[in-house]
Residue frames as a rotation matrix with the C-alpha (Angstrom) as fourth column:
MET 1
-0.976 0.166 -0.138 75.09
0.212 0.612 -0.762 -29.70
-0.042 -0.773 -0.633 -55.95
SER 2
-0.340 0.929 0.146 71.32
0.429 0.015 0.903 -30.21
0.837 0.369 -0.404 -56.01
ARG 3
-0.152 0.378 0.913 69.00
-0.697 -0.697 0.172 -28.38
0.701 -0.610 0.369 -53.62
LYS 4
0.852 0.463 -0.245 68.20
-0.197 0.718 0.668 -31.73
0.485 -0.521 0.703 -52.01
GLN 5
0.248 -0.851 -0.462 71.89
0.742 0.474 -0.474 -32.34
0.623 -0.226 0.749 -51.33
ARG 6
-0.556 -0.427 0.713 72.27
-0.035 -0.845 -0.533 -28.83
0.831 -0.321 0.455 -49.94
PHE 7
0.367 0.768 0.524 69.31
-0.675 -0.168 0.719 -29.42
0.641 -0.618 0.456 -47.65
LEU 8
0.852 -0.045 -0.521 70.74
0.278 0.883 0.377 -32.67
0.444 -0.466 0.765 -46.31
GLU 9
-0.203 -0.979 -0.029 74.12
0.658 -0.115 -0.744 -31.03
0.725 -0.170 0.668 -45.73
THR 10
-0.397 0.136 0.908 72.42
-0.448 -0.892 -0.062 -28.18
0.801 -0.431 0.415 -43.87
LEU 11
0.718 0.696 0.018 70.45
-0.404 0.395 0.825 -30.65
0.567 -0.599 0.565 -41.76
LEU 12
0.574 -0.571 -0.587 73.63
0.661 0.746 -0.078 -32.48
0.483 -0.344 0.805 -40.80
SER 13
-0.458 -0.848 0.267 75.50
0.541 -0.504 -0.673 -29.29
0.705 -0.164 0.690 -39.98
THR 14
-0.478 0.317 0.819 72.81
-0.537 -0.843 0.014 -27.30
0.695 -0.434 0.573 -38.13
ARG 15
-0.864 0.020 -0.503 71.02
0.265 0.868 -0.420 -30.28
0.428 -0.496 -0.755 -36.51
VAL 16
-0.670 0.680 -0.299 67.79
0.193 -0.230 -0.954 -28.42
-0.717 -0.696 0.023 -35.73
VAL 17
-0.704 0.595 0.387 64.43
0.414 -0.099 0.905 -28.39
0.577 0.797 -0.177 -37.53
ALA 18
-0.865 0.501 0.023 61.84
-0.356 -0.582 -0.731 -25.92
-0.353 -0.641 0.682 -36.27
VAL 19
-0.725 0.686 0.062 58.44
0.624 0.618 0.478 -27.65
0.290 0.385 -0.876 -36.35
VAL 20
-0.905 0.423 -0.050 55.60
-0.384 -0.862 -0.332 -25.14
-0.184 -0.281 0.942 -36.59
ARG 21
-0.592 0.803 -0.068 52.02
0.710 0.559 0.428 -26.19
0.382 0.205 -0.901 -35.96
MET 22
-0.969 0.248 0.017 49.46
-0.240 -0.912 -0.332 -23.36
-0.067 -0.326 0.943 -35.83
SER 23
-0.441 0.889 0.120 45.71
0.678 0.418 -0.605 -23.25
-0.588 -0.186 -0.787 -35.19
GLN 24
0.718 0.631 -0.294 45.30
0.280 -0.648 -0.709 -20.22
-0.638 0.426 -0.642 -37.44
ALA 25
0.478 -0.523 0.705 46.91
0.816 -0.030 -0.577 -18.83
0.323 0.852 0.413 -40.56
VAL 26
0.788 -0.311 -0.531 49.74
0.091 -0.794 0.601 -16.39
-0.608 -0.522 -0.598 -39.90
ASP 27
0.790 -0.602 -0.115 52.62
-0.355 -0.297 -0.886 -14.79
0.499 0.741 -0.449 -41.77
LEU 28
0.888 -0.458 -0.036 55.63
0.350 0.623 0.700 -16.95
-0.298 -0.634 0.713 -40.90
VAL 29
0.512 -0.730 0.452 58.25
0.398 -0.265 -0.878 -14.85
0.761 0.630 0.154 -42.68
PRO 30
0.349 -0.418 0.839 59.18
-0.722 -0.690 -0.044 -12.90
0.597 -0.591 -0.543 -39.49
THR 31
0.809 -0.022 0.587 59.37
-0.431 0.657 0.619 -16.19
-0.399 -0.754 0.522 -37.57
MET 32
0.807 -0.535 0.248 61.72
0.585 0.672 -0.454 -17.67
0.077 0.512 0.856 -40.15
GLN 33
0.382 -0.683 0.623 63.90
-0.041 -0.686 -0.726 -14.56
0.923 0.251 -0.290 -40.02
ALA 34
0.498 -0.144 0.855 64.04
-0.855 -0.250 0.455 -14.82
0.149 -0.957 -0.247 -36.22
LEU 35
0.903 -0.162 0.399 64.99
0.044 0.956 0.289 -18.50
-0.428 -0.243 0.870 -36.45
MET 36
0.656 -0.679 0.330 67.68
0.551 0.132 -0.824 -17.75
0.516 0.722 0.461 -39.01
ASN 37
0.420 -0.486 0.766 69.08
-0.513 -0.824 -0.241 -15.01
0.748 -0.292 -0.596 -36.77
GLY 38
0.478 -0.187 0.858 69.58
-0.818 0.260 0.513 -17.69
-0.319 -0.947 -0.029 -34.12
GLY 39
-0.540 -0.841 -0.041 71.20
-0.776 0.478 0.412 -20.21
-0.327 0.255 -0.910 -36.46
VAL 40
-0.285 0.526 0.801 68.18
0.223 0.849 -0.478 -22.38
-0.932 0.043 -0.359 -37.37
ARG 41
-0.677 -0.123 -0.726 67.83
-0.598 -0.482 0.640 -22.62
-0.429 0.868 0.252 -41.14
ILE 42
-0.854 0.402 -0.331 65.20
0.063 0.710 0.702 -25.36
0.517 0.578 -0.631 -41.53
ILE 43
-0.622 0.734 0.275 61.49
-0.656 -0.296 -0.694 -25.04
-0.428 -0.612 0.666 -40.83
GLU 44
-0.888 0.457 -0.054 58.72
0.372 0.782 0.500 -27.63
0.271 0.423 -0.865 -41.13
ILE 45
-0.641 0.760 0.112 55.13
-0.758 -0.603 -0.248 -26.40
-0.121 -0.244 0.962 -41.39
THR 46
-0.812 0.329 0.482 52.52
0.187 0.929 -0.320 -29.03
-0.553 -0.169 -0.816 -40.62
SER 47
-0.820 0.541 0.187 49.56
0.212 -0.016 0.977 -29.65
0.532 0.841 -0.102 -42.89
THR 48
-0.045 0.811 -0.583 47.26
0.988 0.122 0.094 -29.10
0.147 -0.572 -0.807 -39.90
THR 49
-0.536 -0.192 -0.822 48.21
0.378 -0.925 -0.030 -25.41
-0.755 -0.327 0.568 -40.05
PRO 50
0.573 0.815 0.089 45.58
0.469 -0.237 -0.851 -23.42
-0.672 0.529 -0.518 -42.01
ASN 51
0.978 -0.124 -0.170 46.88
-0.211 -0.551 -0.807 -22.30
0.007 0.825 -0.565 -45.41
TYR 52
0.466 -0.856 0.226 50.13
0.016 0.263 0.965 -24.20
-0.885 -0.446 0.136 -44.88
LEU 53
0.245 -0.368 0.897 50.76
0.934 0.338 -0.116 -24.50
-0.261 0.866 0.426 -48.62
GLU 54
0.771 0.078 0.632 50.54
0.318 -0.907 -0.277 -20.73
0.551 0.414 -0.724 -48.99
SER 55
0.868 -0.484 0.113 52.94
-0.341 -0.415 0.843 -20.36
-0.361 -0.771 -0.525 -46.05
ILE 56
0.286 -0.773 0.566 55.45
0.551 0.616 0.563 -22.68
-0.784 0.151 0.602 -47.69
GLN 57
0.340 -0.087 0.937 55.22
0.910 -0.221 -0.351 -20.72
0.238 0.971 0.004 -50.92
ALA 58
0.938 0.056 0.341 55.57
-0.006 -0.984 0.179 -17.38
0.345 -0.170 -0.923 -49.12
LEU 59
0.665 -0.740 0.106 58.71
-0.145 0.011 0.989 -18.52
-0.733 -0.673 -0.100 -47.33
ARG 60
0.118 -0.620 0.776 60.29
0.837 0.482 0.258 -19.82
-0.534 0.619 0.576 -50.51
ASN 61
0.541 0.149 0.828 59.46
0.688 -0.645 -0.333 -16.55
0.484 0.750 -0.451 -52.28
SER 62
0.978 -0.099 0.184 60.85
-0.182 -0.834 0.521 -14.45
0.102 -0.543 -0.833 -49.44
PHE 63
0.499 -0.819 0.282 64.08
-0.385 0.082 0.919 -16.34
-0.776 -0.567 -0.275 -48.78
GLY 64
0.701 -0.176 -0.691 64.75
-0.696 0.045 -0.717 -17.81
0.157 0.983 -0.091 -52.21
ASP 65
0.681 -0.541 -0.494 68.09
0.295 0.820 -0.491 -19.59
0.670 0.189 0.718 -52.43
SER 66
0.343 -0.513 0.787 69.53
-0.667 -0.723 -0.180 -18.02
0.661 -0.464 -0.590 -49.26
GLY 67
-0.696 -0.628 -0.347 70.18
-0.236 0.657 -0.716 -21.32
0.678 -0.416 -0.606 -47.52
ILE 68
-0.506 0.657 0.559 66.77
-0.738 0.007 -0.675 -21.51
-0.447 -0.754 0.482 -45.84
PHE 69
-0.877 0.214 -0.430 64.87
-0.107 0.785 0.610 -24.77
0.468 0.581 -0.666 -46.33
VAL 70
-0.397 0.855 0.333 61.12
-0.892 -0.275 -0.359 -25.22
-0.215 -0.439 0.872 -45.93
GLY 71
-0.965 0.049 -0.257 59.31
-0.024 0.961 0.276 -28.50
0.261 0.272 -0.926 -45.47
ALA 72
-0.058 0.994 0.092 55.77
-0.785 -0.102 0.611 -29.80
0.617 -0.037 0.786 -45.16
GLY 73
-0.930 -0.287 0.230 54.88
-0.365 0.650 -0.667 -31.90
0.042 -0.704 -0.709 -42.13
THR 74
-0.395 0.787 0.474 52.05
-0.184 0.437 -0.880 -34.28
-0.900 -0.435 -0.028 -41.25
ILE 75
-0.275 0.237 -0.932 51.82
-0.961 -0.062 0.268 -35.38
0.005 0.970 0.245 -44.88
LEU 76
-0.264 0.322 0.909 49.58
-0.432 0.803 -0.410 -38.43
-0.862 -0.501 -0.073 -45.17
GLY 77
0.488 0.425 0.763 49.54
0.411 0.659 -0.630 -39.41
-0.771 0.620 0.147 -48.82
VAL 78
-0.372 -0.674 0.639 50.96
0.863 0.003 0.505 -39.02
-0.342 0.739 0.580 -52.31
GLU 79
0.286 0.555 0.781 48.46
0.794 -0.594 0.131 -36.34
0.536 0.583 -0.610 -53.35
ALA 80
0.971 0.059 -0.230 49.29
0.200 -0.730 0.654 -34.15
-0.129 -0.681 -0.721 -50.34
MET 81
0.143 -0.989 -0.026 53.01
0.528 0.054 0.848 -34.70
-0.837 -0.135 0.530 -50.99
CYS 82
-0.249 -0.218 0.944 52.69
0.965 -0.133 0.224 -33.56
0.077 0.967 0.243 -54.59
LYS 83
0.686 0.574 0.448 50.80
0.520 -0.817 0.250 -30.41
0.509 0.061 -0.858 -53.58
ALA 84
0.807 -0.438 -0.395 53.45
0.209 -0.415 0.886 -29.58
-0.552 -0.798 -0.244 -50.99
VAL 85
-0.182 -0.924 0.336 56.27
0.709 0.113 0.696 -30.01
-0.681 0.365 0.635 -53.49
GLU 86
0.007 0.280 0.960 54.42
0.912 -0.396 0.109 -27.92
0.411 0.875 -0.258 -56.07
SER 87
0.917 0.385 0.104 54.17
0.293 -0.828 0.478 -25.18
0.270 -0.408 -0.872 -53.44
GLY 88
0.436 -0.840 0.323 57.92
-0.476 -0.519 -0.710 -25.23
0.764 0.156 -0.626 -52.95
ALA 89
0.849 -0.113 0.516 58.53
-0.450 0.358 0.818 -27.71
-0.277 -0.927 0.253 -50.11
ASP 90
0.000 -0.943 -0.334 62.15
-0.944 0.110 -0.311 -28.88
0.330 0.315 -0.890 -49.98
PHE 91
-0.919 -0.262 -0.296 61.21
-0.151 0.925 -0.349 -31.96
0.365 -0.276 -0.889 -47.94
VAL 92
0.135 0.988 0.069 58.15
-0.630 0.031 0.776 -33.79
0.765 -0.148 0.627 -46.68
VAL 93
-0.900 -0.370 0.231 57.62
-0.388 0.438 -0.811 -35.36
0.198 -0.819 -0.538 -43.27
SER 94
0.075 0.942 -0.327 54.98
-0.394 0.329 0.858 -37.84
0.916 0.064 0.396 -42.15
PRO 95
-0.022 -0.043 0.999 54.03
-0.996 0.082 -0.018 -39.17
-0.081 -0.996 -0.045 -38.72
VAL 96
0.564 0.293 0.772 53.67
-0.271 0.949 -0.162 -42.62
-0.780 -0.118 0.614 -40.31
PHE 97
-0.651 -0.758 0.036 55.48
-0.308 0.307 0.901 -44.91
-0.694 0.576 -0.433 -42.75
LEU 98
0.576 0.817 -0.021 53.52
-0.261 0.160 -0.952 -44.96
-0.775 0.553 0.305 -46.01
PRO 99
-0.194 -0.734 0.651 55.38
0.452 0.522 0.723 -47.09
-0.871 0.434 0.231 -48.59
THR 100
0.366 0.386 0.847 53.48
0.929 -0.103 -0.355 -45.54
-0.050 0.917 -0.396 -51.51
MET 101
0.999 0.011 -0.040 54.49
0.012 -1.000 0.019 -42.03
-0.040 -0.020 -0.999 -50.47
VAL 102
0.296 -0.954 0.039 58.12
-0.210 -0.025 0.977 -42.98
-0.932 -0.298 -0.208 -49.84
ARG 103
-0.113 -0.306 0.945 58.28
0.764 0.581 0.280 -44.65
-0.635 0.754 0.168 -53.24
ALA 104
0.687 0.458 0.564 56.73
0.716 -0.561 -0.416 -41.60
0.126 0.689 -0.713 -54.94
CYS 105
0.879 -0.411 -0.243 59.20
-0.264 -0.842 0.470 -39.27
-0.398 -0.349 -0.848 -53.25
VAL 106
-0.013 -0.916 0.401 62.15
0.106 0.397 0.912 -41.42
-0.994 0.055 0.092 -54.27
ASP 107
0.082 0.122 0.989 60.88
0.948 0.298 -0.115 -41.50
-0.309 0.947 -0.091 -57.86
LYS 108
0.818 0.336 0.466 60.50
0.479 -0.847 -0.230 -37.70
0.317 0.411 -0.854 -57.90
GLY 109
-0.193 -0.975 0.112 63.79
0.640 -0.211 -0.739 -37.00
0.744 -0.071 0.664 -56.13
VAL 110
0.335 0.413 0.847 62.00
-0.382 -0.762 0.523 -35.43
0.861 -0.499 -0.097 -53.15
CYS 111
-0.777 -0.629 0.034 63.57
-0.240 0.247 -0.939 -35.63
0.582 -0.738 -0.343 -49.70
VAL 112
0.305 0.945 -0.115 61.27
-0.344 0.222 0.912 -37.70
0.888 -0.239 0.393 -47.49
MET 113
-0.823 -0.470 0.319 61.20
-0.441 0.173 -0.881 -38.34
0.359 -0.865 -0.350 -43.74
PRO 114
0.071 0.890 -0.450 58.60
-0.149 0.456 0.877 -41.01
0.986 0.005 0.166 -42.89
GLY 115
-0.014 0.015 1.000 57.54
-0.975 -0.221 -0.010 -41.49
0.221 -0.975 0.017 -39.30
CYS 116
0.124 -0.032 -0.992 58.52
-0.071 0.997 -0.041 -44.78
0.990 0.075 0.121 -37.69
MET 117
0.493 0.070 0.867 58.45
-0.850 -0.173 0.497 -46.26
0.185 -0.982 -0.025 -34.20
THR 118
0.808 -0.129 0.575 59.53
-0.148 0.900 0.409 -49.90
-0.570 -0.416 0.708 -34.42
PRO 119
-0.267 -0.963 0.035 62.80
-0.310 0.121 0.943 -51.38
-0.912 0.241 -0.331 -35.72
THR 120
-0.257 0.240 0.936 60.84
0.761 0.647 0.043 -53.08
-0.595 0.724 -0.349 -38.51
GLU 121
0.805 0.588 0.079 59.33
0.530 -0.653 -0.541 -49.78
-0.267 0.477 -0.838 -39.66
ILE 122
0.526 -0.676 -0.516 62.67
-0.412 -0.733 0.541 -47.99
-0.744 -0.072 -0.664 -39.42
TYR 123
-0.506 -0.765 0.398 64.50
-0.020 0.473 0.881 -50.57
-0.862 0.438 -0.255 -41.51
GLY 124
0.021 0.607 0.795 61.60
0.874 0.375 -0.309 -50.84
-0.485 0.701 -0.523 -43.97
ALA 125
0.897 0.338 -0.286 61.51
0.207 -0.891 -0.405 -47.09
-0.391 0.304 -0.869 -44.59
TRP 126
0.210 -0.910 -0.358 65.29
-0.547 -0.413 0.728 -46.81
-0.811 0.043 -0.584 -44.93
SER 127
-0.505 -0.423 0.752 65.51
0.271 0.750 0.603 -49.78
-0.819 0.509 -0.264 -47.30
MET 128
0.373 0.719 0.587 62.87
0.847 -0.006 -0.531 -48.16
-0.378 0.695 -0.611 -49.51
GLY 129
-0.191 -0.574 0.797 65.02
0.842 -0.513 -0.168 -45.07
0.505 0.638 0.581 -49.90
ALA 130
0.876 0.471 -0.108 63.91
0.448 -0.710 0.542 -42.70
0.179 -0.523 -0.833 -47.13
ASP 131
0.223 -0.824 0.520 66.51
0.050 -0.523 -0.851 -39.96
0.974 0.216 -0.076 -46.76
VAL 132
-0.816 -0.339 0.468 65.95
-0.433 -0.179 -0.884 -39.63
0.383 -0.924 -0.001 -43.02
VAL 133
-0.241 0.751 -0.615 63.71
0.566 0.623 0.539 -41.60
0.788 -0.218 -0.576 -40.68
LYS 134
-0.328 0.256 0.909 61.59
-0.664 -0.748 -0.029 -39.56
0.672 -0.613 0.415 -38.29
THR 135
-0.726 0.107 -0.679 61.15
0.465 0.804 -0.371 -41.43
0.506 -0.586 -0.633 -35.02
PHE 136
-0.602 0.649 0.465 57.73
-0.702 -0.708 0.079 -40.77
0.380 -0.279 0.882 -33.54
PRO 137
0.809 0.241 0.537 56.30
-0.019 -0.901 0.433 -40.36
0.588 -0.360 -0.724 -31.00
GLY 138
-0.085 -0.962 0.258 59.29
-0.312 -0.221 -0.924 -39.09
0.946 -0.159 -0.282 -29.09
ALA 139
0.180 0.210 0.961 57.76
-0.980 -0.049 0.194 -39.97
0.088 -0.976 0.197 -25.73
LEU 140
0.919 0.155 0.362 58.23
-0.191 0.979 0.066 -43.62
-0.344 -0.130 0.930 -26.72
VAL 141
0.613 -0.763 0.204 61.35
0.662 0.354 -0.661 -43.42
0.432 0.540 0.722 -28.87
THR 142
0.972 -0.198 -0.122 63.48
-0.043 -0.669 0.742 -41.85
-0.229 -0.716 -0.659 -26.17
PRO 143
0.378 -0.908 -0.179 67.23
-0.897 -0.312 -0.313 -41.15
0.228 0.279 -0.933 -26.18
SER 144
-0.233 -0.466 0.854 67.82
-0.677 0.708 0.201 -44.47
-0.698 -0.531 -0.480 -24.43
ILE 145
0.615 0.497 0.613 65.91
0.142 0.694 -0.706 -46.23
-0.776 0.521 0.356 -27.22
TYR 146
0.854 -0.359 -0.377 68.17
-0.507 -0.410 -0.758 -44.47
0.117 0.839 -0.532 -29.74
LYS 147
-0.089 -0.945 0.315 71.20
-0.961 0.165 0.223 -46.02
-0.263 -0.283 -0.923 -28.10
ASP 148
-0.057 0.151 0.987 69.66
-0.090 0.984 -0.155 -49.47
-0.994 -0.097 -0.043 -28.60
LEU 149
0.859 0.491 0.141 68.74
0.107 0.096 -0.990 -48.71
-0.500 0.866 0.030 -32.24
MET 150
0.547 -0.713 -0.438 72.25
-0.833 -0.515 -0.201 -47.55
-0.082 0.475 -0.876 -33.12
GLY 151
-0.150 -0.602 0.784 73.53
-0.446 0.749 0.490 -51.08
-0.883 -0.276 -0.381 -32.51
PRO 152
-0.056 0.166 0.985 71.80
0.634 0.768 -0.093 -52.77
-0.771 0.619 -0.148 -35.47
PHE 153
0.642 0.422 0.640 71.25
0.766 -0.393 -0.509 -49.54
0.036 0.817 -0.576 -37.47
PRO 154
0.005 -0.702 -0.712 74.48
0.624 -0.554 0.551 -47.50
-0.781 -0.447 0.436 -37.25
GLY 155
-0.861 -0.439 0.256 74.09
0.451 -0.431 0.781 -46.17
-0.233 0.788 0.569 -40.78
ILE 156
-0.062 0.921 0.385 70.44
0.906 -0.110 0.410 -45.09
0.420 0.374 -0.827 -40.65
LYS 157
-0.905 -0.207 0.372 69.90
0.104 -0.955 -0.279 -41.33
0.413 -0.214 0.885 -40.34
MET 158
-0.061 0.909 -0.413 67.22
0.879 0.245 0.409 -40.65
0.473 -0.338 -0.814 -37.72
ILE 159
-0.828 -0.087 0.554 65.64
-0.096 -0.952 -0.292 -37.55
0.552 -0.295 0.780 -36.24
PRO 160
-0.551 0.647 -0.528 63.25
0.835 0.419 -0.358 -37.44
-0.010 -0.638 -0.770 -33.25
THR 161
-0.653 0.427 0.626 60.23
-0.257 -0.902 0.347 -35.17
0.712 0.066 0.699 -32.81
GLY 162
0.291 0.948 -0.125 57.62
-0.087 0.156 0.984 -34.82
0.953 -0.276 0.128 -30.10
ASN 163
0.852 -0.055 -0.521 59.84
0.515 0.269 0.814 -35.16
0.095 -0.962 0.257 -27.06
VAL 164
-0.067 -0.955 0.290 62.53
0.869 -0.198 -0.452 -32.61
0.489 0.222 0.843 -27.78
ASN 165
0.959 0.259 0.112 63.36
0.167 -0.840 0.516 -29.90
0.227 -0.476 -0.850 -25.27
GLU 166
0.498 -0.818 0.287 66.44
-0.774 -0.569 -0.278 -28.35
0.391 -0.083 -0.917 -23.71
SER 167
0.165 -0.419 0.893 67.16
-0.758 0.526 0.387 -31.49
-0.631 -0.741 -0.230 -21.72
THR 168
0.488 0.133 0.863 66.52
0.154 0.960 -0.235 -34.16
-0.859 0.248 0.448 -24.34
ALA 169
0.947 -0.087 -0.308 67.92
-0.320 -0.322 -0.891 -32.43
-0.022 0.943 -0.332 -27.44
PRO 170
0.062 -0.993 -0.104 71.60
-0.981 -0.041 -0.189 -33.02
0.183 0.114 -0.976 -26.59
GLU 171
-0.175 -0.073 0.982 70.76
-0.517 0.856 -0.028 -36.50
-0.838 -0.512 -0.187 -25.26
TYR 172
0.801 0.511 0.313 69.27
0.021 0.498 -0.867 -37.48
-0.599 0.701 0.388 -28.62
ILE 173
0.723 -0.590 -0.360 72.34
-0.617 -0.315 -0.721 -36.19
0.312 0.743 -0.592 -30.46
ARG 174
-0.231 -0.849 0.475 74.73
-0.961 0.275 0.025 -38.04
-0.151 -0.451 -0.880 -28.15
ALA 175
0.018 0.326 0.945 72.64
-0.288 0.907 -0.307 -41.20
-0.957 -0.267 0.110 -28.60
GLY 176
-0.593 -0.400 0.699 72.99
0.466 0.537 0.703 -41.08
-0.657 0.742 -0.132 -32.39
ALA 177
0.562 0.813 0.152 70.30
0.643 -0.314 -0.699 -38.77
-0.520 0.490 -0.699 -33.86
ILE 178
-0.306 -0.684 0.662 71.60
0.941 -0.323 0.101 -36.66
0.145 0.654 0.743 -36.74
ALA 179
-0.810 0.168 0.562 69.32
-0.132 -0.986 0.105 -33.76
0.572 0.011 0.821 -35.78
VAL 180
-0.691 0.646 -0.324 66.22
0.608 0.276 -0.744 -32.94
-0.391 -0.711 -0.584 -33.71
GLY 181
-0.403 0.668 0.626 62.80
0.395 -0.490 0.777 -31.57
0.826 0.560 -0.066 -34.61
VAL 182
-0.808 0.032 -0.588 61.74
0.555 -0.291 -0.779 -28.97
-0.195 -0.956 0.217 -32.05
GLY 183
-0.088 0.888 0.451 58.23
0.781 -0.219 0.585 -27.58
0.618 0.404 -0.674 -31.74
LYS 184
0.756 0.594 0.276 56.83
0.329 -0.709 0.624 -25.36
0.566 -0.381 -0.731 -28.99
ALA 185
0.578 -0.607 -0.544 60.10
0.636 -0.081 0.767 -25.23
-0.510 -0.790 0.340 -27.05
LEU 186
-0.533 -0.802 0.270 61.61
0.774 -0.333 0.539 -23.36
-0.342 0.497 0.798 -29.99
ALA 187
-0.953 0.298 -0.043 58.85
-0.285 -0.847 0.450 -21.44
0.098 0.441 0.892 -31.76
GLY 188
-0.675 0.737 -0.023 55.52
0.638 0.568 -0.521 -22.18
-0.370 -0.367 -0.853 -30.11
GLU 189
-0.102 0.739 0.665 52.20
0.881 -0.243 0.406 -20.84
0.462 0.628 -0.627 -31.33
GLN 190
0.765 0.447 -0.464 51.87
0.628 -0.676 0.385 -18.24
-0.142 -0.586 -0.798 -28.58
MET 191
-0.135 -0.879 -0.457 55.37
0.430 -0.467 0.772 -16.95
-0.893 -0.092 0.441 -29.29
ILE 192
-0.748 -0.147 0.647 54.54
0.663 -0.124 0.738 -16.58
-0.028 0.981 0.190 -32.98
LEU 193
0.192 0.917 0.351 51.12
0.840 -0.339 0.424 -15.00
0.507 0.213 -0.835 -32.43
GLY 194
0.763 0.073 -0.643 52.59
0.528 -0.643 0.554 -12.67
-0.373 -0.762 -0.529 -29.82
ASN 195
0.806 -0.490 0.332 55.34
0.066 -0.483 -0.873 -11.60
0.588 0.726 -0.357 -32.21
ARG 196
0.816 -0.533 0.223 57.95
-0.322 -0.099 0.942 -12.59
-0.480 -0.840 -0.253 -29.62
LEU 197
0.888 -0.422 -0.185 60.68
-0.068 0.277 -0.958 -12.70
0.456 0.863 0.218 -32.22
ASP 198
0.064 -0.905 0.420 63.57
-0.849 -0.271 -0.454 -11.97
0.525 -0.328 -0.786 -29.87
GLU 199
0.174 0.073 0.982 62.53
-0.783 0.615 0.093 -14.94
-0.597 -0.785 0.164 -27.74
ILE 200
0.961 0.194 0.196 62.42
-0.027 0.774 -0.632 -17.19
-0.274 0.603 0.750 -30.80
THR 201
0.567 -0.821 -0.071 65.89
-0.357 -0.167 -0.919 -16.03
0.743 0.546 -0.387 -31.79
ARG 202
-0.086 -0.587 0.805 67.20
-0.994 -0.005 -0.110 -16.72
0.068 -0.810 -0.583 -28.28
ASN 203
0.515 0.353 0.782 65.63
-0.459 0.883 -0.096 -20.18
-0.724 -0.309 0.616 -28.35
ALA 204
0.980 -0.160 -0.120 67.12
-0.044 0.415 -0.909 -20.89
0.195 0.896 0.400 -31.78
ARG 205
0.209 -0.960 0.184 70.56
-0.681 -0.278 -0.678 -19.84
0.702 0.017 -0.712 -30.59
LYS 206
0.014 -0.143 0.990 70.19
-0.944 0.325 0.061 -21.95
-0.330 -0.935 -0.130 -27.44
PHE 207
0.761 0.323 0.563 69.19
-0.173 0.937 -0.303 -25.11
-0.626 0.134 0.769 -29.30
SER 208
0.833 -0.512 -0.210 71.89
-0.218 0.045 -0.975 -24.55
0.508 0.858 -0.074 -31.90
ILE 209
-0.101 -0.878 0.469 74.44
-0.903 -0.117 -0.414 -24.61
0.418 -0.465 -0.781 -29.09
LEU 210
0.204 0.254 0.945 72.87
-0.793 0.609 0.007 -27.56
-0.574 -0.751 0.326 -27.27
VAL 211
0.941 0.253 0.227 72.98
-0.088 0.827 -0.556 -29.88
-0.328 0.503 0.800 -30.30
HIS 212
0.590 -0.804 -0.080 76.65
-0.094 0.030 -0.995 -29.14
0.802 0.594 -0.058 -30.86
THR 213
0.141 -0.512 0.847 77.72
-0.982 -0.182 0.054 -29.82
0.127 -0.839 -0.529 -27.29
ASP 214
0.075 -0.199 -0.977 79.46
-0.276 0.938 -0.212 -33.20
0.958 0.285 0.016 -27.13
């Protein structure tokens, strides 16, 4: 089984992606260990985080093939995608649907999650070969919207970000999302900078339970 296939299986089974967006460079290895201790095995580091490529590489070097998957978020073009993959990113995420980037990822066998808001964007990205569609912003693509989207798009794998907390996470799953991307409610910047690793582990455990509650 390819690493891409293993990543997708892990996404479907664990249902949580930790989305980390920092204003300063920081060692994220302890954060990843804390997340893993709570059952979260997938982390996305946004390109707006200083030295994010180095962070991706450090996590891949530290955790190797242990079942931890690292992605690059807020990717806005083919060049940035290539740099992220070269640094060891298992998947790339964008807040927008860029056909050129989706096509390049498909050609390279890279797992891609383009950001979409409308039904037209969602179907367009999926038909081009997107592995998962990121619905964004979450404040607009709510759990109730997911229920409507599942009617015409029952086979499209979608994951929300930007509106995910303890209340909405299980609602998104029940409405049809395959997983959720969780930011500050899981591993916020102040938690990471304050080295509040036990809190991050507790949050990871909590969200891991919430997304598996039918």
